[in-house]
Z-matrix of the N, CA and C atoms (Angstrom, degrees):
N
C 1 1.469
C 2 1.530 1 108.89
N 3 1.326 2 116.10 1 129.79
C 4 1.457 3 120.62 2 -178.89
C 5 1.521 4 110.10 3 -82.36
N 6 1.325 5 115.49 4 128.12
C 7 1.461 6 119.84 5 178.74
C 8 1.528 7 109.13 6 -83.36
N 9 1.330 8 115.97 7 131.44
C 10 1.458 9 120.02 8 -179.22
C 11 1.520 10 110.59 9 -72.45
N 12 1.301 11 115.41 10 138.04
C 13 1.455 12 120.35 11 177.44
C 14 1.525 13 109.38 12 -70.88
N 15 1.344 14 118.42 13 134.41
C 16 1.465 15 119.56 14 178.16
C 17 1.523 16 110.49 15 -62.46
N 18 1.329 17 117.77 16 149.00
C 19 1.466 18 120.10 17 -178.88
C 20 1.526 19 111.39 18 -62.00
N 21 1.305 20 116.11 19 144.08
C 22 1.458 21 122.52 20 179.19
C 23 1.529 22 108.29 21 -93.67
N 24 1.340 23 118.78 22 113.28
C 25 1.469 24 119.54 23 -177.18
C 26 1.522 25 113.09 24 -62.23
N 27 1.331 26 117.68 25 -27.06
C 28 1.461 27 119.29 26 179.42
C 29 1.526 28 110.81 27 -66.29
N 30 1.322 29 117.47 28 -31.99
C 31 1.463 30 119.63 29 175.74
C 32 1.527 31 110.45 30 -62.44
N 33 1.328 32 116.43 31 -33.68
C 34 1.463 33 120.51 32 176.82
C 35 1.529 34 110.40 33 -67.30
N 36 1.334 35 116.45 34 -40.34
C 37 1.469 36 120.20 35 176.69
C 38 1.522 37 110.27 36 -60.70
N 39 1.327 38 116.51 37 -46.56
C 40 1.460 39 120.48 38 -176.79
C 41 1.527 40 111.49 39 -65.34
N 42 1.328 41 116.35 40 -37.54
C 43 1.467 42 119.60 41 177.00
C 44 1.527 43 110.49 42 -63.96
N 45 1.339 44 116.31 43 -42.59
C 46 1.464 45 120.19 44 177.88
C 47 1.522 46 110.59 45 -65.29
N 48 1.324 47 116.01 46 -40.46
C 49 1.460 48 121.07 47 179.53
C 50 1.526 49 110.95 48 -59.53
N 51 1.322 50 116.11 49 -43.24
C 52 1.467 51 119.99 50 -179.48
C 53 1.525 52 111.34 51 -66.10
N 54 1.332 53 117.01 52 -36.06
C 55 1.459 54 119.98 53 177.23
C 56 1.521 55 111.11 54 -68.26
N 57 1.329 56 116.32 55 -40.47
C 58 1.466 57 120.63 56 -177.49
C 59 1.524 58 111.18 57 -69.80
N 60 1.336 59 116.65 58 -45.95
C 61 1.462 60 120.97 59 -175.50
C 62 1.521 61 113.14 60 -87.28
N 63 1.329 62 116.86 61 -20.76
C 64 1.452 63 119.53 62 -177.99
C 65 1.508 64 113.60 63 73.54
N 66 1.325 65 116.88 64 23.71
C 67 1.470 66 121.25 65 178.31
C 68 1.521 67 108.80 66 -147.96
N 69 1.316 68 116.37 67 162.70
C 70 1.460 69 120.56 68 -178.62
C 71 1.521 70 110.67 69 -70.01
N 72 1.329 71 115.31 70 144.53
C 73 1.460 72 120.27 71 175.82
C 74 1.523 73 109.65 72 -72.61
N 75 1.338 74 115.19 73 159.68
C 76 1.460 75 121.02 74 -178.05
C 77 1.524 76 110.74 75 -104.90
N 78 1.321 77 115.81 76 164.89
C 79 1.464 78 120.37 77 176.09
C 80 1.520 79 110.53 78 -60.87
N 81 1.327 80 116.82 79 -37.86
C 82 1.462 81 119.94 80 179.33
C 83 1.527 82 111.00 81 -64.04
N 84 1.315 83 117.68 82 -42.12
C 85 1.459 84 120.12 83 178.05
C 86 1.518 85 110.98 84 -62.27
N 87 1.326 86 117.56 85 -42.74
C 88 1.465 87 119.98 86 177.47
C 89 1.524 88 110.62 87 -60.99
N 90 1.322 89 116.68 88 -45.79
C 91 1.462 90 120.95 89 -177.65
C 92 1.530 91 111.53 90 -64.08
N 93 1.331 92 117.01 91 -45.63
C 94 1.461 93 119.03 92 -175.39
C 95 1.526 94 111.92 93 -73.60
N 96 1.327 95 118.59 94 -35.53
C 97 1.468 96 119.20 95 175.03
C 98 1.528 97 110.46 96 -65.01
N 99 1.326 98 117.01 97 -37.15
C 100 1.460 99 119.91 98 178.23
C 101 1.535 100 110.37 99 -66.07
N 102 1.330 101 116.77 100 -43.30
C 103 1.468 102 120.58 101 177.91
C 104 1.524 103 110.75 102 -62.30
N 105 1.319 104 116.37 103 -42.79
C 106 1.463 105 121.31 104 -179.43
C 107 1.524 106 110.69 105 -62.09
N 108 1.326 107 117.42 106 -44.39
C 109 1.461 108 120.44 107 179.14
C 110 1.521 109 111.01 108 -63.42
N 111 1.316 110 117.94 109 -44.50
C 112 1.468 111 120.94 110 179.75
C 113 1.524 112 110.93 111 -61.64
N 114 1.334 113 116.88 112 -44.29
C 115 1.462 114 120.71 113 178.49
C 116 1.524 115 110.62 114 -64.68
N 117 1.315 116 117.15 115 -42.72
C 118 1.460 117 122.53 116 178.95
C 119 1.525 118 110.30 117 -57.92
N 120 1.326 119 116.90 118 -46.65
C 121 1.466 120 120.83 119 -178.55
C 122 1.522 121 111.39 120 -63.84
N 123 1.334 122 117.45 121 -41.58
C 124 1.470 123 120.45 122 179.69
C 125 1.524 124 110.88 123 -62.72
N 126 1.302 125 116.97 124 -48.14
C 127 1.465 126 120.17 125 -178.80
C 128 1.522 127 111.45 126 -68.52
N 129 1.311 128 117.40 127 -34.36
C 130 1.459 129 120.02 128 -177.54
C 131 1.523 130 111.81 129 -66.86
N 132 1.318 131 117.51 130 -29.98
C 133 1.462 132 120.87 131 177.52
C 134 1.522 133 111.43 132 -63.44
N 135 1.319 134 116.53 133 -31.77
C 136 1.468 135 121.32 134 -175.79
C 137 1.526 136 111.74 135 -98.18
N 138 1.323 137 116.98 136 -43.03
C 139 1.465 138 120.95 137 -169.24
C 140 1.524 139 114.22 138 -107.42
N 141 1.336 140 117.60 139 -2.83
C 142 1.479 141 121.34 140 175.86
C 143 1.535 142 111.51 141 49.50
N 144 1.302 143 116.19 142 61.46
C 145 1.461 144 120.65 143 179.97
C 146 1.522 145 112.17 144 -75.20
N 147 1.332 146 116.32 145 -21.74
C 148 1.459 147 121.93 146 176.06
C 149 1.519 148 108.53 147 -150.02
N 150 1.333 149 116.27 148 154.64
C 151 1.465 150 120.26 149 175.80
C 152 1.521 151 111.46 150 -74.91
N 153 1.318 152 117.06 151 -15.62
C 154 1.467 153 120.64 152 177.73
C 155 1.518 154 109.30 153 -69.69
N 156 1.324 155 116.98 154 132.74
C 157 1.464 156 119.93 155 -175.06
C 158 1.517 157 113.60 156 -113.27
N 159 1.324 158 117.63 157 -32.52
C 160 1.462 159 119.46 158 -173.94
C 161 1.526 160 110.81 159 -87.40
N 162 1.334 161 117.06 160 148.12
C 163 1.468 162 119.75 161 175.71
C 164 1.524 163 112.30 162 -55.48
N 165 1.334 164 117.09 163 -40.23
C 166 1.464 165 120.25 164 -178.16
C 167 1.527 166 111.42 165 -62.53
N 168 1.340 167 116.57 166 -42.02
C 169 1.467 168 120.11 167 -179.29
C 170 1.521 169 111.20 168 -68.54
N 171 1.332 170 116.94 169 -40.79
C 172 1.466 171 120.64 170 178.90
C 173 1.521 172 110.36 171 -63.09
N 174 1.316 173 116.32 172 -43.61
C 175 1.466 174 120.63 173 178.74
C 176 1.523 175 110.66 174 -63.23
N 177 1.308 176 116.96 175 -47.62
C 178 1.466 177 120.86 176 -174.90
C 179 1.527 178 111.66 177 -69.14
N 180 1.330 179 116.68 178 -49.87
C 181 1.462 180 120.61 179 -170.23
C 182 1.523 181 113.62 180 -88.29
N 183 1.325 182 117.86 181 -18.20
C 184 1.464 183 120.38 182 -178.63
C 185 1.526 184 112.11 183 -115.53
N 186 1.324 185 117.33 184 -58.33
C 187 1.467 186 119.87 185 -174.86
C 188 1.531 187 111.69 186 -66.07
N 189 1.342 188 116.43 187 -54.46
C 190 1.466 189 119.14 188 -177.02
C 191 1.524 190 110.67 189 -66.92
N 192 1.322 191 117.05 190 -38.91
C 193 1.462 192 120.34 191 177.07
C 194 1.528 193 110.61 192 -58.86
N 195 1.334 194 116.79 193 -37.58
C 196 1.466 195 120.68 194 178.55
C 197 1.521 196 111.56 195 -66.33
N 198 1.330 197 116.78 196 -38.54
C 199 1.466 198 120.35 197 -178.86
C 200 1.524 199 112.00 198 -62.14
N 201 1.330 200 117.24 199 -26.69
C 202 1.461 201 120.07 200 -178.45
C 203 1.522 202 111.88 201 -65.05
N 204 1.345 203 117.44 202 -24.36
C 205 1.471 204 119.95 203 175.80
C 206 1.526 205 111.09 204 -57.70
N 207 1.331 206 116.74 205 -31.97
C 208 1.463 207 119.96 206 -177.85
C 209 1.525 208 111.98 207 -61.61
N 210 1.330 209 117.06 208 -26.59
C 211 1.466 210 120.73 209 -178.63
C 212 1.526 211 112.36 210 -71.54
N 213 1.323 212 117.59 211 -19.80
C 214 1.470 213 119.77 212 -176.58
C 215 1.527 214 112.14 213 -112.86
N 216 1.326 215 117.95 214 5.44
C 217 1.463 216 120.68 215 174.66
C 218 1.526 217 110.22 216 -72.66
N 219 1.335 218 117.32 217 152.00
C 220 1.472 219 119.05 218 169.41
C 221 1.527 220 110.05 219 -57.41
N 222 1.317 221 116.79 220 150.84
C 223 1.463 222 121.13 221 -176.21
C 224 1.525 223 112.93 222 -76.03
N 225 1.313 224 118.04 223 -25.79
C 226 1.465 225 119.09 224 -174.69
C 227 1.532 226 110.89 225 -66.77
N 228 1.301 227 115.76 226 149.32
C 229 1.457 228 122.85 227 176.53
C 230 1.518 229 108.56 228 -136.47
N 231 1.337 230 119.29 229 147.93
C 232 1.462 231 125.15 230 2.74
C 233 1.528 232 111.79 231 -78.37
N 234 1.334 233 115.70 232 162.03
C 235 1.454 234 123.12 233 176.11
C 236 1.515 235 109.02 234 -124.33
N 237 1.328 236 116.45 235 135.79
C 238 1.460 237 121.70 236 172.31
C 239 1.525 238 107.70 237 -93.68
N 240 1.332 239 116.37 238 120.09
C 241 1.467 240 122.43 239 -173.30
C 242 1.519 241 109.48 240 -122.79
N 243 1.336 242 117.12 241 132.08
C 244 1.461 243 121.94 242 173.76
C 245 1.527 244 108.48 243 -114.31
N 246 1.333 245 115.44 244 131.03
C 247 1.465 246 123.05 245 178.10
C 248 1.523 247 106.97 246 -103.56
N 249 1.328 248 116.60 247 113.11
C 250 1.461 249 122.05 248 -175.55
C 251 1.523 250 110.09 249 -94.98
N 252 1.343 251 115.96 250 126.75
C 253 1.453 252 120.23 251 -174.06
C 254 1.504 253 110.18 252 68.54
N 255 1.346 254 115.48 253 51.65
C 256 1.467 255 121.39 254 -169.21
C 257 1.518 256 113.41 255 -66.29
N 258 1.331 257 118.22 256 -22.79
C 259 1.462 258 120.00 257 178.94
C 260 1.510 259 111.96 258 58.96
N 261 1.325 260 116.16 259 -119.03
C 262 1.467 261 121.54 260 178.79
C 263 1.525 262 111.82 261 -92.26
N 264 1.341 263 115.86 262 20.76
C 265 1.456 264 120.20 263 177.95
C 266 1.506 265 114.47 264 98.49
N 267 1.325 266 115.99 265 14.58
C 268 1.463 267 121.62 266 -177.21
C 269 1.523 268 109.50 267 -103.67
N 270 1.322 269 119.76 268 121.67
C 271 1.462 270 127.91 269 9.80
C 272 1.530 271 115.37 270 -95.81
N 273 1.346 272 117.84 271 -3.93
C 274 1.458 273 120.53 272 -166.59
C 275 1.516 274 116.15 273 -59.54
N 276 1.342 275 117.60 274 -46.88
C 277 1.465 276 118.71 275 -174.93
C 278 1.530 277 113.24 276 -66.45
N 279 1.335 278 120.57 277 -46.20
C 280 1.464 279 117.75 278 175.03
C 281 1.530 280 112.84 279 -59.12
N 282 1.330 281 117.06 280 -36.54
C 283 1.461 282 120.12 281 176.99
C 284 1.524 283 110.52 282 -61.06
N 285 1.325 284 116.12 283 -44.55
C 286 1.468 285 120.62 284 -177.11
C 287 1.528 286 111.82 285 -71.15
N 288 1.333 287 117.45 286 -36.89
C 289 1.463 288 120.01 287 176.35
C 290 1.524 289 110.72 288 -63.93
N 291 1.324 290 116.34 289 -34.16
C 292 1.462 291 120.42 290 179.52
C 293 1.522 292 112.21 291 -77.91
N 294 1.336 293 116.90 292 -36.49
C 295 1.470 294 121.55 293 -175.62
C 296 1.526 295 109.57 294 -129.07
N 297 1.329 296 117.98 295 92.34
C 298 1.467 297 121.71 296 -177.09
C 299 1.520 298 114.16 297 -64.56
N 300 1.333 299 118.38 298 -11.82
C 301 1.464 300 119.66 299 -179.68
C 302 1.522 301 112.66 300 -76.89
N 303 1.332 302 118.32 301 -11.32
C 304 1.462 303 121.03 302 -179.39
C 305 1.523 304 110.48 303 -74.81
N 306 1.329 305 116.30 304 129.84
C 307 1.467 306 121.85 305 172.11
C 308 1.524 307 106.54 306 -90.57
N 309 1.325 308 116.92 307 106.83
C 310 1.467 309 122.06 308 -166.39
C 311 1.520 310 112.15 309 -108.98
N 312 1.346 311 114.78 310 136.33
C 313 1.466 312 122.76 311 171.14
C 314 1.524 313 107.89 312 -124.08
N 315 1.329 314 116.79 313 129.20
C 316 1.463 315 123.23 314 179.98
C 317 1.523 316 108.91 315 -107.54
N 318 1.320 317 117.41 316 122.62
C 319 1.462 318 122.58 317 179.49
C 320 1.523 319 108.35 318 -111.78
N 321 1.332 320 116.62 319 123.47
C 322 1.467 321 121.72 320 -176.95
C 323 1.524 322 108.82 321 -147.69
N 324 1.340 323 116.38 322 139.28
C 325 1.462 324 120.45 323 -175.68
C 326 1.527 325 114.02 324 -94.47
N 327 1.338 326 118.23 325 -23.07
C 328 1.463 327 120.51 326 -175.01
C 329 1.525 328 110.62 327 -87.99
N 330 1.320 329 115.99 328 126.67
C 331 1.463 330 120.85 329 -170.38
C 332 1.522 331 113.23 330 -62.11
N 333 1.334 332 118.04 331 -40.94
C 334 1.471 333 120.03 332 -179.70
C 335 1.522 334 110.88 333 -62.25
N 336 1.312 335 116.23 334 -39.12
C 337 1.461 336 119.32 335 179.70
C 338 1.527 337 110.82 336 -71.88
N 339 1.315 338 116.77 337 -35.38
C 340 1.469 339 119.80 338 174.58
C 341 1.525 340 109.80 339 -61.33
N 342 1.331 341 116.20 340 -42.16
C 343 1.465 342 120.21 341 177.66
C 344 1.526 343 110.87 342 -60.99
N 345 1.338 344 116.20 343 -41.72
C 346 1.464 345 119.23 344 176.92
C 347 1.521 346 111.25 345 -62.31
N 348 1.327 347 116.90 346 -45.35
C 349 1.464 348 120.50 347 -178.23
C 350 1.520 349 111.27 348 -60.44
N 351 1.316 350 116.85 349 -42.44
C 352 1.465 351 119.99 350 -179.90
C 353 1.524 352 110.96 351 -67.66
N 354 1.333 353 116.04 352 -38.38
C 355 1.466 354 119.62 353 176.34
C 356 1.522 355 110.49 354 -64.31
N 357 1.325 356 116.37 355 -44.63
C 358 1.465 357 120.51 356 -179.52
C 359 1.523 358 111.21 357 -61.81
N 360 1.324 359 116.98 358 -45.05
C 361 1.469 360 119.69 359 -179.61
C 362 1.523 361 110.76 360 -62.56
N 363 1.326 362 116.14 361 -38.88
C 364 1.469 363 119.41 362 179.20
C 365 1.529 364 110.74 363 -66.75
N 366 1.330 365 117.44 364 -47.42
C 367 1.466 366 120.61 365 -175.47
C 368 1.531 367 112.61 366 -73.06
N 369 1.325 368 116.45 367 -25.82
C 370 1.462 369 119.89 368 -178.92
C 371 1.526 370 112.40 369 -92.53
N 372 1.333 371 116.51 370 1.67
C 373 1.463 372 119.91 371 178.63
C 374 1.514 373 113.36 372 72.31
N 375 1.340 374 116.54 373 34.55
C 376 1.466 375 121.85 374 -178.37
C 377 1.521 376 110.17 375 -109.68
N 378 1.321 377 116.03 376 55.22
C 379 1.462 378 120.67 377 -176.39
C 380 1.523 379 112.00 378 -62.40
N 381 1.333 380 117.51 379 -25.45
C 382 1.462 381 120.79 380 -177.07
C 383 1.529 382 112.78 381 -82.48
N 384 1.332 383 118.26 382 -8.80
C 385 1.463 384 121.25 383 175.82
C 386 1.525 385 108.86 384 -78.26
N 387 1.328 386 116.28 385 132.53
C 388 1.463 387 122.19 386 -178.89
C 389 1.525 388 109.81 387 -95.50
N 390 1.331 389 116.35 388 132.65
C 391 1.463 390 122.10 389 175.17
C 392 1.523 391 107.70 390 -115.95
N 393 1.333 392 117.17 391 124.53
C 394 1.461 393 122.36 392 -177.57
C 395 1.522 394 108.64 393 -120.75
N 396 1.329 395 116.16 394 126.84
C 397 1.468 396 121.02 395 177.90
C 398 1.516 397 109.92 396 -91.89
N 399 1.333 398 116.20 397 128.42
C 400 1.457 399 120.37 398 177.11
C 401 1.516 400 111.27 399 150.02
N 402 1.316 401 115.22 400 166.28
C 403 1.463 402 120.81 401 176.41
C 404 1.523 403 109.07 402 -74.61
N 405 1.317 404 115.73 403 144.92
C 406 1.467 405 120.35 404 -173.36
C 407 1.518 406 112.24 405 -56.21
N 408 1.330 407 117.23 406 -40.77
C 409 1.459 408 119.75 407 -176.84
C 410 1.526 409 112.02 408 -68.90
N 411 1.337 410 116.67 409 -30.07
C 412 1.466 411 120.19 410 178.28
C 413 1.524 412 111.23 411 -79.37
N 414 1.317 413 116.64 412 -42.40
C 415 1.467 414 120.78 413 -179.55
C 416 1.524 415 110.65 414 -62.63
N 417 1.331 416 117.35 415 -32.57
C 418 1.466 417 121.26 416 -178.65
C 419 1.518 418 112.61 417 -63.90
N 420 1.330 419 117.94 418 -16.43
C 421 1.466 420 121.25 419 179.03
C 422 1.519 421 112.28 420 -78.01
N 423 1.331 422 117.18 421 -13.14
C 424 1.464 423 121.30 422 178.78
C 425 1.532 424 108.85 423 -68.66
N 426 1.338 425 118.46 424 119.14
C 427 1.473 426 119.87 425 -178.57
C 428 1.525 427 113.21 426 -58.17
N 429 1.340 428 117.26 427 -26.77
C 430 1.467 429 120.35 428 -179.15
C 431 1.524 430 112.00 429 -71.77
N 432 1.335 431 117.19 430 -18.82
C 433 1.466 432 121.11 431 -177.34
C 434 1.523 433 112.90 432 -111.69
N 435 1.305 434 117.05 433 -14.28
C 436 1.462 435 120.72 434 -175.54
C 437 1.530 436 110.58 435 -75.93
N 438 1.324 437 115.72 436 129.87
C 439 1.470 438 122.72 437 177.06
C 440 1.525 439 112.31 438 55.46
N 441 1.339 440 116.61 439 40.76
C 442 1.471 441 120.35 440 -177.67
C 443 1.529 442 113.36 441 -119.25
N 444 1.331 443 118.61 442 -3.72
C 445 1.468 444 120.80 443 -173.19
C 446 1.525 445 111.65 444 -111.13
N 447 1.328 446 114.44 445 146.73
C 448 1.463 447 120.80 446 175.51
C 449 1.521 448 111.71 447 -81.13
N 450 1.342 449 116.00 448 -32.36
C 451 1.465 450 121.38 449 -174.90
C 452 1.523 451 109.35 450 -142.91
N 453 1.329 452 116.72 451 137.68
C 454 1.464 453 123.00 452 167.84
C 455 1.524 454 107.39 453 -113.78
N 456 1.335 455 117.01 454 132.70
C 457 1.461 456 121.00 455 179.96
C 458 1.520 457 109.90 456 -121.08
N 459 1.324 458 115.41 457 151.65
C 460 1.463 459 121.34 458 176.22
C 461 1.516 460 108.73 459 -160.90
N 462 1.322 461 115.41 460 148.11
C 463 1.459 462 119.73 461 168.13
C 464 1.520 463 107.82 462 -82.61
N 465 1.335 464 116.11 463 160.88
C 466 1.459 465 121.07 464 -169.78
C 467 1.523 466 111.24 465 -75.66
N 468 1.338 467 115.95 466 72.37
C 469 1.462 468 120.62 467 176.50
C 470 1.524 469 110.85 468 -88.74
N 471 1.328 470 117.14 469 -11.52
C 472 1.462 471 122.33 470 177.82
C 473 1.524 472 107.86 471 -152.02
N 474 1.323 473 116.47 472 164.18
C 475 1.460 474 120.10 473 176.08
C 476 1.520 475 109.01 474 -63.36
N 477 1.326 476 116.12 475 145.89
C 478 1.464 477 118.88 476 -173.31
C 479 1.521 478 111.85 477 -62.87
N 480 1.330 479 118.08 478 -29.99
C 481 1.461 480 118.66 479 178.32
C 482 1.528 481 111.73 480 -67.46
N 483 1.346 482 116.68 481 -21.32
C 484 1.460 483 120.07 482 174.39
C 485 1.522 484 111.06 483 -84.39
N 486 1.322 485 117.01 484 -29.35
C 487 1.464 486 120.85 485 179.18
C 488 1.523 487 112.52 486 -77.13
N 489 1.322 488 117.04 487 -31.58
C 490 1.466 489 120.23 488 -175.50
C 491 1.522 490 113.10 489 -53.71
N 492 1.344 491 119.71 490 -52.70
C 493 1.468 492 118.18 491 -178.09
C 494 1.522 493 113.40 492 -64.98
N 495 1.343 494 117.78 493 -22.73
C 496 1.461 495 120.80 494 176.25
C 497 1.521 496 111.23 495 -77.34
N 498 1.332 497 116.04 496 -37.59
C 499 1.462 498 120.48 497 -171.32
C 500 1.515 499 114.12 498 -88.70
N 501 1.331 500 117.82 499 -37.63
C 502 1.463 501 119.93 500 -171.33
C 503 1.528 502 113.77 501 -59.83
N 504 1.343 503 120.45 502 -34.20
C 505 1.472 504 118.29 503 177.75
C 506 1.527 505 113.95 504 -60.69
N 507 1.324 506 118.14 505 -23.34
C 508 1.466 507 120.97 506 179.39
C 509 1.527 508 112.31 507 -76.32
N 510 1.323 509 117.06 508 -20.38
C 511 1.460 510 121.25 509 -167.35
C 512 1.520 511 113.07 510 -92.25
N 513 1.330 512 114.80 511 143.92
C 514 1.456 513 121.04 512 168.00
C 515 1.535 514 108.79 513 -67.57
N 516 1.333 515 118.30 514 160.47
C 517 1.469 516 119.03 515 171.28
C 518 1.529 517 110.15 516 -56.09
N 519 1.315 518 116.09 517 131.35
C 520 1.460 519 120.58 518 -176.09
C 521 1.511 520 114.08 519 86.97
N 522 1.342 521 117.27 520 -4.46
C 523 1.459 522 120.94 521 178.03
C 524 1.519 523 111.70 522 -68.93
N 525 1.337 524 115.74 523 162.07
C 526 1.463 525 121.34 524 -174.44
C 527 1.520 526 111.72 525 -116.85
N 528 1.331 527 116.10 526 135.90
C 529 1.460 528 122.80 527 164.98
C 530 1.519 529 106.88 528 -96.64
N 531 1.340 530 116.74 529 123.18
C 532 1.463 531 122.22 530 -179.51
C 533 1.522 532 108.39 531 -121.67
N 534 1.323 533 115.96 532 119.82
C 535 1.468 534 122.05 533 -176.28
C 536 1.520 535 108.67 534 -125.71
N 537 1.337 536 116.80 535 129.58
C 538 1.463 537 119.77 536 173.84
C 539 1.517 538 107.88 537 -71.59
N 540 1.321 539 116.42 538 125.81
C 541 1.453 540 121.91 539 -169.96
C 542 1.513 541 111.14 540 -96.87
N 543 1.317 542 115.44 541 153.44
C 544 1.460 543 121.73 542 178.98
C 545 1.525 544 109.99 543 -88.57
N 546 1.323 545 115.73 544 121.30
C 547 1.459 546 123.33 545 171.37
C 548 1.524 547 112.76 546 48.62
N 549 1.311 548 117.15 547 -131.99
C 550 1.468 549 121.40 548 -173.93
C 551 1.523 550 110.53 549 -94.50
N 552 1.312 551 116.68 550 59.53
C 553 1.456 552 120.10 551 179.54
C 554 1.522 553 110.21 552 -77.26
N 555 1.330 554 116.26 553 145.70
C 556 1.459 555 120.71 554 179.27
C 557 1.521 556 110.28 555 -74.95
N 558 1.315 557 115.59 556 158.48
C 559 1.460 558 120.11 557 178.55
C 560 1.520 559 109.62 558 -65.02
N 561 1.338 560 117.75 559 140.28
C 562 1.454 561 120.62 560 178.28
C 563 1.518 562 110.63 561 -68.70
N 564 1.337 563 116.67 562 153.28
C 565 1.454 564 120.89 563 176.63
C 566 1.521 565 109.57 564 -59.51
N 567 1.325 566 116.37 565 126.83
C 568 1.453 567 119.66 566 -179.80
C 569 1.509 568 114.03 567 76.26
N 570 1.331 569 117.39 568 7.52
C 571 1.460 570 120.77 569 -179.18
C 572 1.512 571 111.36 570 -127.87
N 573 1.311 572 115.60 571 -166.14
C 574 1.461 573 120.61 572 -179.27
C 575 1.520 574 109.79 573 -146.39
N 576 1.320 575 115.69 574 164.56
C 577 1.460 576 122.26 575 176.57
C 578 1.519 577 108.44 576 -116.12
N 579 1.327 578 115.81 577 130.80
C 580 1.459 579 122.16 578 175.79
C 581 1.520 580 107.74 579 -118.21
N 582 1.325 581 116.86 580 133.84
C 583 1.466 582 121.37 581 -179.87
C 584 1.522 583 109.75 582 -106.98
N 585 1.318 584 115.50 583 132.57
C 586 1.461 585 122.51 584 -176.83
C 587 1.527 586 108.61 585 -119.28
N 588 1.333 587 118.77 586 129.74
C 589 1.468 588 120.36 587 177.09
C 590 1.528 589 111.38 588 -61.67
N 591 1.326 590 116.18 589 138.50
C 592 1.463 591 121.66 590 176.31
C 593 1.524 592 108.00 591 -89.07
N 594 1.334 593 118.48 592 120.42
C 595 1.471 594 120.60 593 -177.18
C 596 1.527 595 112.11 594 -55.77
N 597 1.325 596 115.70 595 137.55
C 598 1.453 597 121.16 596 176.62
C 599 1.507 598 115.08 597 79.65
N 600 1.347 599 117.50 598 4.82
C 601 1.462 600 121.28 599 180.00
C 602 1.527 601 108.91 600 -135.30
N 603 1.321 602 115.11 601 175.10
C 604 1.466 603 120.45 602 174.54
C 605 1.523 604 111.43 603 -100.36
N 606 1.329 605 117.44 604 7.38
C 607 1.459 606 121.66 605 -176.01
C 608 1.527 607 111.46 606 -97.39
N 609 1.328 608 115.26 607 170.43
C 610 1.456 609 121.51 608 176.41
C 611 1.522 610 109.53 609 -126.65
N 612 1.319 611 115.59 610 159.39
C 613 1.466 612 122.34 611 175.52
C 614 1.517 613 107.44 612 -112.13
N 615 1.325 614 116.91 613 130.46
C 616 1.461 615 121.34 614 -179.14
C 617 1.525 616 110.33 615 -93.76
N 618 1.319 617 115.27 616 138.78
C 619 1.463 618 121.68 617 176.84
C 620 1.527 619 109.17 618 -124.61
N 621 1.334 620 115.24 619 129.27
C 622 1.460 621 121.03 620 172.10
C 623 1.521 622 108.22 621 -87.83
N 624 1.322 623 116.43 622 132.11
C 625 1.460 624 121.31 623 -179.30
C 626 1.522 625 108.87 624 -127.56
N 627 1.331 626 115.71 625 125.77
C 628 1.461 627 122.29 626 179.00
C 629 1.517 628 108.24 627 -126.54
N 630 1.321 629 116.77 628 131.39
C 631 1.467 630 121.41 629 178.54
C 632 1.519 631 109.89 630 -97.31
N 633 1.332 632 115.70 631 137.61
C 634 1.463 633 120.41 632 178.09
C 635 1.536 634 109.41 633 -75.15
């Protein structure tokens, strides 16, 4: 009796990537997503960066969820993107692995996670990605980072009205704050909600978008 090979979660990432971008994935994208997942799993065993333990859950709830941000980005390129509270690189690193044209800055306050981000950027060949250690409100005071980004992204770790004052100083006039929203959240004041289909499911992911 032939034993079935277990499903490869990276194949799920690549399928989602092709749906999001509308083009075939590359060998480099497959290789770097695989490296990122392996590194993520190793560090997570020691440093508990997420409660998710299985490769399938990490891919589904973190990697693919991050790729959905690409559907709501402005179409013009290049784009300067700052990921606030980047943690283990979510959503910024999957976005950058999928779209190399993004100029990415990762802002994170916890030292262990900063160490992971720097290790990941080195091992994934992302020398041009900037990693900044510090709290978002303090880092925003740096003149080199203030009002320099087209887009700020974040997962819904706080209500968007709490994220706005942290994120807007990073943005150029007309720049966008894009936050993945929890469940049936109402549209932010002065902003809008965009829903994106989640690949392989019948559900959608809501994104709050606020323009500076």
